[in-house]
C-alpha positions as CSV (number, residue, x, y, z in Angstrom):
1,X,77.6,83.1,116.4
2,X,80.6,81.2,114.9
3,X,83.6,83.5,114.2
4,X,86.1,82.9,111.4
5,X,89.4,84.1,110.2
6,X,89.9,85.2,106.6
7,X,93.6,84.6,106.0
8,X,93.9,82.6,102.8
9,X,91.6,82.1,99.9
10,X,92.9,78.5,99.7
11,X,90.7,77.6,102.7
12,X,87.5,78.5,100.9
13,X,85.4,75.8,99.2
14,X,83.5,76.5,96.0
15,X,80.3,76.7,98.0
16,X,81.7,79.2,100.4
17,X,83.0,81.4,97.6
18,X,79.6,81.5,96.0
19,X,78.0,82.1,99.4
20,X,80.3,85.2,99.9
21,X,79.5,86.4,96.3
22,X,75.8,86.2,97.2
23,X,76.5,88.2,100.4
24,X,78.3,90.9,98.3
25,X,75.3,91.1,96.0
26,X,73.1,91.9,98.9
27,X,75.4,94.6,100.0
28,X,75.6,96.1,96.5
29,X,71.8,96.4,96.7
30,X,71.8,98.0,100.1
31,X,75.3,98.9,101.4
32,X,74.1,101.1,104.3
33,X,73.0,99.1,107.3
34,X,73.4,98.9,111.0
35,X,74.3,95.2,111.3
36,X,77.5,96.0,113.2
37,X,76.2,98.8,115.4
38,X,78.3,98.7,118.6
39,X,81.2,96.8,117.0
40,X,84.8,98.0,116.6
41,X,86.9,97.2,113.5
42,X,90.7,97.7,113.8
43,X,92.6,98.4,110.6
44,X,96.4,97.7,111.2
45,X,98.3,98.7,108.0
46,X,102.0,98.0,108.5
47,X,102.4,98.6,104.7
48,X,101.0,101.5,102.6
49,X,97.6,101.1,101.1
50,X,94.9,103.4,99.7
51,X,92.0,101.3,98.2
52,X,92.2,98.3,100.6
53,X,92.4,100.4,103.8
54,X,89.7,102.9,102.7
55,X,87.4,100.2,101.5
56,X,87.7,98.2,104.7
57,X,87.1,101.4,106.7
58,X,84.2,102.4,104.5
59,X,82.7,98.9,104.7
60,X,82.9,99.1,108.5
61,X,81.3,102.5,108.6
62,X,78.5,101.6,106.2
63,X,77.7,98.6,108.4
64,X,77.4,100.8,111.5
65,X,80.7,99.9,113.1
66,X,83.4,102.2,114.4
67,X,87.0,102.1,113.2
68,X,90.3,102.3,115.0
69,X,93.8,101.7,113.8
70,X,96.7,103.2,111.8
71,X,97.9,103.6,108.3
72,X,101.6,104.3,109.2
73,X,103.5,101.9,111.5
74,X,105.9,104.7,112.3
75,X,103.3,106.1,114.7
76,X,102.9,102.9,116.6
77,X,104.8,101.3,119.5
78,X,106.5,99.0,116.9
79,X,109.1,101.8,116.6
80,X,109.9,101.2,120.2
81,X,110.4,97.5,119.6
82,X,107.0,96.1,120.3
83,X,106.5,92.7,118.7
84,X,103.7,91.9,116.3
85,X,102.4,89.4,118.9
86,X,102.1,92.1,121.5
87,X,100.5,94.6,119.1
88,X,97.8,92.0,118.1
89,X,97.1,91.0,121.7
90,X,96.9,94.6,122.7
91,X,94.5,95.7,119.9
92,X,92.3,92.6,120.5
93,X,91.5,94.2,123.8
94,X,89.8,97.1,122.0
95,X,88.3,95.6,118.8
96,X,86.0,92.9,117.6
97,X,87.9,92.2,114.4
98,X,91.4,93.1,113.0
99,X,92.0,93.8,109.3
100,X,95.8,93.7,108.9
101,X,98.3,94.3,106.1
102,X,101.9,93.4,106.6
103,X,105.0,93.2,104.5
104,X,106.1,89.8,105.9
105,X,104.7,86.7,104.3
106,X,102.7,84.6,106.8
107,X,102.2,87.5,109.2
108,X,98.4,87.2,108.9
109,X,98.5,83.5,109.6
110,X,100.6,84.1,112.6
111,X,98.3,86.8,113.9
112,X,95.3,84.5,113.4
113,X,96.9,81.8,115.6
114,X,97.5,84.1,118.6
115,X,94.5,86.5,118.3
116,X,91.3,85.9,120.3
117,X,89.4,87.9,117.7
118,X,89.0,87.3,113.9
119,X,91.9,88.3,111.6
120,X,91.3,89.4,108.0
121,X,94.4,89.3,105.8
122,X,94.6,92.6,103.9
123,X,97.8,91.5,102.1
124,X,100.9,89.8,103.4
125,X,104.1,90.5,101.4
126,X,104.1,88.9,98.0
127,X,102.1,86.0,99.4
128,X,98.3,86.5,99.3
129,X,95.6,89.1,99.2
130,X,92.4,87.2,99.8
131,X,90.0,90.1,100.3
132,X,91.2,91.6,96.9
133,X,90.6,88.1,95.5
134,X,87.0,88.1,96.7
135,X,86.3,91.4,95.0
136,X,88.0,90.1,91.9
137,X,85.8,87.0,91.9
138,X,82.8,89.1,92.5
139,X,83.7,91.4,89.6
140,X,84.4,88.4,87.2
141,X,81.0,86.9,88.2
142,X,79.3,90.2,87.8
143,X,80.7,90.8,84.3
144,X,80.8,87.3,82.9
145,X,77.7,85.8,84.6
146,X,79.8,82.8,85.7
147,X,83.1,81.8,87.1
148,X,83.2,78.6,85.1
149,X,85.5,77.7,82.1
150,X,86.9,81.2,81.6
151,X,90.1,82.3,79.7
152,X,91.9,84.6,82.2
153,X,95.0,86.4,81.1
154,X,97.4,87.4,84.0
155,X,99.8,90.1,82.8
156,X,102.8,91.9,84.3
157,X,104.3,91.1,87.7
158,X,103.4,87.5,88.3
159,X,106.3,86.9,90.6
160,X,105.5,89.3,93.4
161,X,101.8,89.9,92.5
162,X,99.9,88.5,95.5
163,X,96.6,89.3,93.8
164,X,97.3,86.9,91.0
165,X,98.5,84.2,93.4
166,X,95.3,84.3,95.3
167,X,93.2,84.3,92.1
168,X,94.8,81.1,90.9
169,X,94.0,79.4,94.2
170,X,90.4,80.6,94.2
171,X,89.7,79.7,90.6
172,X,90.8,76.0,91.1
173,X,87.1,75.2,91.7
174,X,85.9,76.7,88.3
175,X,88.0,75.0,85.5
176,X,89.7,78.1,84.2
177,X,92.5,78.3,81.6
178,X,95.1,80.8,82.7
179,X,97.5,82.6,80.4
180,X,100.6,83.9,82.1
181,X,102.3,86.9,80.4
182,X,105.3,88.3,82.2
183,X,109.0,89.1,81.6
184,X,111.3,86.3,82.6
185,X,112.4,88.2,85.7
186,X,108.8,88.4,86.9
187,X,107.4,85.0,85.7
188,X,104.9,83.1,87.7
189,X,106.8,81.2,90.4
190,X,107.1,77.5,90.0
191,X,105.2,76.8,93.2
192,X,102.0,78.2,91.5
193,X,102.6,76.3,88.3
194,X,102.9,73.1,90.4
195,X,99.7,74.2,92.2
196,X,98.0,74.5,88.8
197,X,99.1,71.0,87.8
198,X,98.2,69.5,91.1
199,X,94.7,71.0,90.9
200,X,94.0,70.3,87.3
201,X,94.2,74.0,86.3
202,X,95.2,74.5,82.6
203,X,97.7,77.3,81.9
204,X,99.7,78.6,79.0
205,X,102.8,80.8,79.2
206,X,103.4,83.6,76.6
207,X,106.3,85.9,75.9
208,X,104.3,88.0,73.3
209,X,101.6,90.4,74.3
210,X,99.6,91.6,71.3
211,X,96.2,91.6,69.7
212,X,96.4,88.0,68.5
213,X,97.5,86.6,71.8
214,X,94.7,88.2,73.8
215,X,91.9,87.6,71.2
216,X,90.4,84.7,73.2
217,X,90.4,86.4,76.6
218,X,87.3,86.7,78.8
219,X,89.3,88.6,81.4
220,X,92.6,90.4,81.1
221,X,94.0,91.0,84.6
222,X,96.8,93.6,84.4
223,X,99.3,94.2,87.3
224,X,101.8,96.8,87.8
225,X,105.5,96.1,88.2
226,X,106.0,96.7,92.0
227,X,109.0,98.9,92.5
228,X,108.9,98.4,96.2
229,X,109.6,94.7,95.8
230,X,112.9,95.3,93.9
231,X,116.3,95.5,95.7
232,X,117.9,96.3,92.3
233,X,116.4,99.4,90.8
234,X,118.2,98.8,87.5
235,X,116.3,95.6,87.2
236,X,113.0,97.5,87.9
237,X,113.8,100.0,85.2
238,X,114.5,97.2,82.7
239,X,111.2,95.4,83.2
240,X,108.7,98.2,84.2
241,X,107.5,99.0,80.6
242,X,107.7,95.5,79.0
243,X,103.9,95.0,78.7
244,X,101.6,97.9,78.2
245,X,98.0,97.4,77.2
246,X,96.8,99.9,74.6
247,X,93.5,100.5,72.9
248,X,94.7,99.5,69.4
249,X,95.4,96.0,70.8
250,X,91.7,95.4,71.5
251,X,90.5,95.1,67.9
252,X,89.9,91.3,68.0
253,X,88.7,90.8,71.6
254,X,85.4,89.3,72.6
255,X,82.5,91.8,73.0
256,X,82.2,91.0,76.8
257,X,85.9,90.9,77.6
258,X,86.7,93.0,80.6
259,X,90.1,94.5,81.8
260,X,90.8,94.3,85.5
261,X,93.6,95.7,87.6
262,X,94.0,95.7,91.4
263,X,95.4,99.3,91.2
264,X,97.2,101.5,91.5
265,X,98.2,101.5,87.9
266,X,101.4,103.2,86.8
267,X,101.7,102.9,83.0
268,X,100.7,99.3,82.2
269,X,97.3,100.3,81.0
270,X,97.3,103.2,78.6
271,X,94.8,106.0,79.3
272,X,93.1,105.5,75.9
273,X,91.8,102.2,77.4
274,X,89.7,104.1,79.9
275,X,87.0,105.1,77.4
276,X,86.5,101.7,75.9
277,X,83.7,99.4,77.0
278,X,86.3,96.8,78.1
279,X,87.8,98.9,81.0
280,X,86.3,97.7,84.3
281,X,89.0,98.5,86.9
282,X,87.2,101.5,88.5
283,X,84.0,99.5,88.9
284,X,86.2,96.6,90.2
285,X,87.6,98.9,93.0
286,X,84.0,99.9,93.9
287,X,83.2,96.3,94.3
288,X,85.8,96.2,97.1
289,X,83.3,97.8,99.3
290,X,80.6,95.1,98.9
291,X,83.1,92.2,99.0
292,X,84.6,93.6,102.2
293,X,81.3,94.2,103.8
294,X,80.6,90.5,103.1
295,X,84.0,89.4,104.5
296,X,83.5,91.4,107.7
297,X,80.1,89.9,108.3
298,X,81.4,86.4,107.5
299,X,84.2,86.5,110.1
300,X,81.9,87.9,112.7
301,X,79.5,85.0,112.2
302,X,76.6,87.0,110.5
303,X,74.9,84.7,108.0
304,X,73.5,85.3,104.5
305,X,70.0,84.7,105.9
306,X,70.5,87.3,108.5
307,X,71.6,89.8,105.9
308,X,68.6,89.0,103.7
309,X,66.3,89.5,106.7
310,X,68.1,92.6,107.9
311,X,65.7,95.3,109.1
312,X,68.5,97.9,109.7
313,X,68.8,99.0,106.1
314,X,69.3,102.8,105.9
315,X,68.0,104.5,102.8
316,X,70.8,105.1,100.3
C-alpha cells in the first residue's frame, strides 16, 4: 500500500479532494469499522485543542485502531530539552501514523521530511490546518451540493486564521468568489491575496458587515479573534468585538445559505443564530469525524474501493 503525508491542502488536486469527499461520505454512512484493527495512531498536540484532537482520536477508535499520544507538551520529554526531531523519530517506533499540532509554522512539513511513518498536520501556527479544511470542504459540498462558483464570506481573524488560509488554497480548483471581512489589524495577508491573483480566484474586501453586504453569500465562514496570537492584549481588546453576526442581519440571505465556524466561538456568532436554519457549525464539527477517518485511511494507503468493499462494518 502507498503511504502519504497530509501536510498541506495545496498539494491536493481537484480530483483528490473529491476522492476524499467521497471517502468521507462512506464514513458518514458507516463510521464504525475495523479497517485499522492492529494499527496505532499517535496524536501529538504541542498546542491546545479540543475538537481536532478528540475527532482524530474518535476517528482512530471508530476505525478499530488504538491511540497513543499527549495533549499537553508539559508532560513530555520536550520539557527536558528533547528536540522535535527526536520526539518524532521516537514516536515513529511505536505508531503507524502521527497526527501533530504545533505552534511553529512549518513544523508538520519538517516532521514529514524526517518521519518514516505518515504525518498528518493538525494545525501549524497561523499557517495551515488541512484536516479542518477537508471537513470544511465536505460540509460546503454537503450543504450546497457543489463546490463550484460559490460566494464565500470569510469574516474575523483573516491574518492568523489558518483555517481560512487553507480554504483559499483548496478552493482554487472550484472558481469561488471570496469576500474578506476583517479589521485592518487582522486583514488577509498579502501573500494570500497574491495567491488568489496567481490562481485566478476572485476576491472582494469589505470594511462593513451588515445585512446588505452578506445578502449574496452561499457560505459565511466566521472565525474568532485568536487571543493567543496577540503579543499586545490592548490590540486584542480593540478588535475582538468588531464583527459579530446576529440573527437580525440574516433577513436578506439566500434560503440555503449556511454559517460555518471552525470553533471554539467566543462572541462572534450571537446565540440567537443557533436556532436559525442557517446555523451549521455544530454539524460541521461532527463532519470532522468523517473527514478525519478519510484522511487517516488515505495516508495509510487504504483506497476508496477498499472502503466501499469493506466487510468489517460494525452495526451503528
